[in-house]
C-alpha positions, -999 to 999 in steps of 0.1 A, spaced: -189 767 379 -197 730 385 -161 720 394 -152 684 388 -122 664 399 -113 629 388 -96 598 401 -85 573 374 -75 537 382 -60 508 363 -71 485 391 -38 489 410 -29 526 410 -50 557 413 -42 590 397 -59 622 410 -67 649 385 -72 685 397 -86 673 430 -108 692 455 -101 679 490 -134 663 497 -128 636 523 -156 612 512 -145 614 475 -108 609 484 -116 579 506 -137 564 478 -109 569 453 -84 553 477 -106 522 477 -98 518 440 -61 513 445 -28 527 457 -24 565 452 2 572 426 3 609 416 -18 641 417 -19 659 383 -27 696 380 -36 701 343 -42 739 343 -17 765 356 -45 782 376 -64 751 388 -46 749 421 -77 737 439 -65 714 466 -38 695 446 -9 703 469 -28 695 500 -41 661 486 -6 651 474 9 660 507 -18 642 527 -14 611 506 24 613 505 25 613 467 40 635 441 22 666 426 29 670 389 19 704 376 14 707 338 27 672 330 45 665 298 65 633 306 42 606 319 65 576 323 51 548 344 15 558 336 -9 548 309 -14 584 299 -2 606 271 1 643 278 -15 667 253 -3 704 252 -37 721 248 -27 758 254 7 773 260 10 810 262 18 836 289 -18 838 301 -29 802 299 -11 769 303 -31 737 300 -25 700 295 -49 672 288 -45 635 294 -53 608 269 -56 572 282 -56 553 249 -65 519 263 -95 532 282 -104 558 254 -105 584 281 -98 621 275 -94 644 305 -95 681 298 -92 707 326 -106 739 311 -105 741 273 -139 723 271 -165 719 297 -201 709 304 -212 736 329 -234 766 320 -204 789 317 -192 770 286 -225 775 268 -227 738 259 -244 727 227 -271 700 223 -245 673 229 -236 688 263 -201 703 258 -188 738 249 -154 754 244 -142 779 270 -151 814 261 -114 824 260 -108 798 233 -140 801 213 -124 822 185 -96 797 182 -109 763 195 -82 737 203 -93 715 173 -57 706 163 -49 696 199 -81 678 209 -101 673 178 -83 641 166 -92 621 197 -122 598 197 -130 594 234 -155 570 249 -151 590 282 -148 627 282 -139 640 317 -138 678 322 -128 701 349 -163 717 349 -195 698 345 -205 662 343 -185 637 323 -199 623 291 -196 586 284 -201 563 255 -201 572 218 -217 606 226 -184 617 241 -167 619 207 -199 635 192 -200 661 220 -163 670 216 -165 674 179 -197 694 181 -181 718 206 -152 724 182 -175 728 152 -198 753 168 -173 772 189 -168 803 167 -205 807 159 -213 804 196 -191 833 206 -216 861 204 -242 841 223 -217 831 249 -207 868 255 -243 877 261 -247 848 287 -217 858 308 -237 877 334 -259 847 339 -233 820 339 -225 822 375 -260 822 389 
């Protein structure tokens, strides 16, 4: 599944996004600044968010909407009884952080630019929620980040090809977890 966690810093504070409690990674992130908050962007992405927040003595914010005191804007990506997901937009750094709606691992059936829409959203991709952003950094909960101008290209391509990729994605499900 190629899980990915992120630590974002403004040079003073560090925000942890959907962390996995990897001691070396956490220590490296702590070298970037003072720990501020752990954000959990997907209702089912529990990972190690609570453990990391407790160990660092910081607040865990699940599905953030209000982000006072941070450089981030919360984006409501999906909100229904089966799926609740937020994304973060850091305007100054042109960084978009998406937990699950888009990803770069095999299970997302990424296109040539390296990103695909989650199979559960392929029929109705989150174009209105995410498609207006022009990131220079696209950080996803699954797969490697995409940096530079290709981040926007990859995000747009994922939205544009989502519906037509649905049949091929369904056929690849048995092989996605190998």
